[in-house]
N, C-alpha and C positions, 0 to 999 in steps of 0.2 A: 495619560498611557492614551498611545497611540492608534490610531485601528490599521491595521492591515491591509494596505493597497496590492493591488494585484493585476495584473492586464490583461485584460480577456482573453489573452493566447499563453498565458499563465496557467487561468484558468481551466482553459479548454484542455494542455499538459497534462494536467494534475489530472483532471474527472477522465485522462482517457488511459493515463497509468492507472489508475485508479482499478476501471473497467479491467486492462489489463493484469491483475495486479490479483483479481477477484479470479478470473476466468483460469490464471494460471496455478492457483491454488487447490481451486476448484477441481479441475482435470485431476490435478495430481492424485490429489485424494479418494477422486474414482475408483483404480486399480485393491486401492486397501478398503475401501469398504464393500468392493464385490467378495473382498476374502475374506473377512470377518463375518460377513452374512448375516450379521443379527441389525445392523442396520444401515435403516435404506438411506440407494445410494443419494438421492436428491437432498436427503437431508444429513449427508453427512456434507457432500460438495456446498449446499448454503454455508455451513458451518465454517467450514476450511477457508471458502470463499470473505466471508463475514470479520473473521477471526485476523485475517492475512490483511484487509483493508482497514484495519479497526486500528491494527499495527502503524501504517504509515499517516495514519490518521491522527495517532497522538503524537508521532514524531517532531508531523508539520504545528501541533496548535504547542510544540515548544519549541521550538524554532521559530514561532511567533511569536513568541511572546513579548520579546524587546519591538514592534509594533512594525516589523517587518519580515517579509520573505522573498531572500533570494533565491534564484536559480537555481545555487550550489547547497543552497540550507535544503531544498527538495526535492536536487539528485541524489544526496546524502538521505534524504529519509525514504526515497525508495531502493539504494544502490547499497546504502548502511555499509558494512562490513567490505566490502567488494569495490566501493570507491576508495576506503582510504588504503586497503592492498596495492591497489591500482596507481595511489598517486606517491610510495613509496620506494 
């Protein structure tokens, strides 16, 4: 079993996209936390961001099980169903 190799630009791309995923998920939950009222907003935002990043990390890990991680696999992990829909 080989070691997954990624270029520095791919690593930077994944890191920036993980941050964007965290931020988008965290911001989207803030209004819901404000409505519910029982959950502190910072905790709800952190949890939503963490879960979103964990889901992408799982997809990336599954895609790299063959020892390679391509740009297409990275895009699919972040875009998921949207990428497949755009290709149809």
